[in-house]
C-alpha atoms as one frame of an Amber mdcrd trajectory, in Angstrom:
protein
  14.517   3.174  -8.386  16.866   1.583  -5.797  16.485   4.746  -3.798  12.879
   4.097  -3.460  13.177   0.379  -2.517  16.164   0.570  -0.187  14.370   2.066
   2.919  11.449  -0.486   2.709  14.021  -3.444   2.522  15.879  -2.133   5.393
  12.810  -1.674   7.566  11.574  -5.158   6.630  15.075  -6.666   7.531  14.744
  -4.741  10.895  11.369  -6.147  11.462  12.389  -9.740  10.676  15.433  -9.481
  12.849  13.197  -7.923  15.585  10.662 -10.720  15.621  13.492 -13.285  15.603
  14.897 -11.777  18.672  17.797  -9.853  17.230  17.187  -6.518  18.561  20.686
  -5.219  18.289  20.602  -6.012  14.475  17.406  -4.510  14.153  18.775  -1.311
  15.657  21.574  -1.375  13.181  19.274  -1.901  10.398  17.265   1.127  11.517
  20.420   3.301  11.845  21.044   2.567   8.169  17.440   2.743   7.125  17.069
   6.420   8.557  19.371   8.194   6.055  17.943   6.135   3.115  14.386   6.999
   4.345  15.462  10.822   4.435  16.767  10.514   0.942  13.585   8.970  -0.161
  11.570  11.871   1.515  13.764  14.513  -0.315  13.255  12.594  -3.539   9.429
  12.725  -3.060   9.714  16.464  -2.356  11.663  16.952  -5.459   8.685  15.084
  -7.421   6.479  17.509  -5.721   8.520  20.548  -6.942   8.551  19.237 -10.396
   4.794  18.572 -10.354   5.164  14.782 -10.681   2.977  14.052  -7.688   0.688
  15.416  -5.202   1.533  17.027  -1.891   0.755  13.776   0.054   3.397  11.741
  -1.091   6.268  13.906   0.638   4.170  14.169   3.741   3.798  10.387   4.056
   7.472   9.955   3.379   8.353  12.603   6.106   5.994  10.793   8.605   7.892
   7.592   7.935  11.083   9.102   8.806   9.820  10.412  11.964   8.382   7.083
  12.895  11.779   5.577  12.091  13.711   7.927  14.304  11.117   7.396  17.116
  11.490   3.508  16.824  15.245   3.706  16.984  15.130   6.178  19.987  12.737
   3.841  21.800  14.986   0.837  21.429  18.118   2.488  22.692  20.463   0.691
  24.875  19.248   2.515  27.907  15.940   0.572  27.710  16.529  -2.441  30.046
  13.606  -4.492  29.760  13.696  -5.136  25.933  12.079  -3.395  23.096   8.830
  -1.501  23.575   5.724  -2.804  21.595   5.340   0.578  19.873   8.891   0.381
  18.349   7.908  -2.780  16.474   4.556  -1.420  15.689   6.049   1.680  14.319
   7.996  -0.606  11.892   4.877  -2.051  10.616   3.334   1.303  10.109   6.363
   2.557   8.199   6.152  -0.479   6.035   2.412   0.297   5.208   3.347   3.883
   4.379   5.996   2.710   1.992   3.524   0.536   0.383   1.189   3.500   0.022
   4.099   5.665  -1.402   4.915   2.656  -3.925   1.224   2.456  -4.992   1.046
   6.206  -5.250   4.322   6.194  -7.607   2.728   3.534  -9.808  -0.501   5.378
 -10.421  -0.629   7.711 -13.301   0.165  11.357 -12.435  -2.613  13.859 -12.614
  -1.570  17.059 -14.482  -1.393  20.067 -12.027  -3.342  22.932 -13.326  -2.372
  26.329 -11.996  -4.926  28.903 -12.718  -3.837  31.831 -10.743  -3.496  35.483
 -11.978   0.387  34.727 -12.215  -0.306  31.747 -14.717  -3.256  33.153 -16.664
  -1.809  34.587 -19.825   1.522  35.425 -18.124   3.716  37.524 -20.204   7.387
  38.250 -19.478   7.371  41.989 -18.988  11.175  42.617 -18.706
């Protein structure tokens, strides 16, 4: 359960430090949040492979990873005039995506019914 909460907490800490003016600290939080977000995306993909969720949750987690990388790249030390507004907005979007993932994880899972010719009365013919 900590794997699912850690990226959201790190992004929230980066957002708070960004809003308080600590852009270097926010960048450090993002550098830690990116691997944690990638682990969350892999965990969501594993849930998809085990038919514990639909295909939307891994896609949302992957979009969150992409936005985190983009936000970290936009706030590189080469940017002289401060942090671009999109870098901060991307953090807000990522937090909204993590809330959506959390709500999706709390909803009861629908059973995935596979009704192709490979599954209908499949018999092992070895």
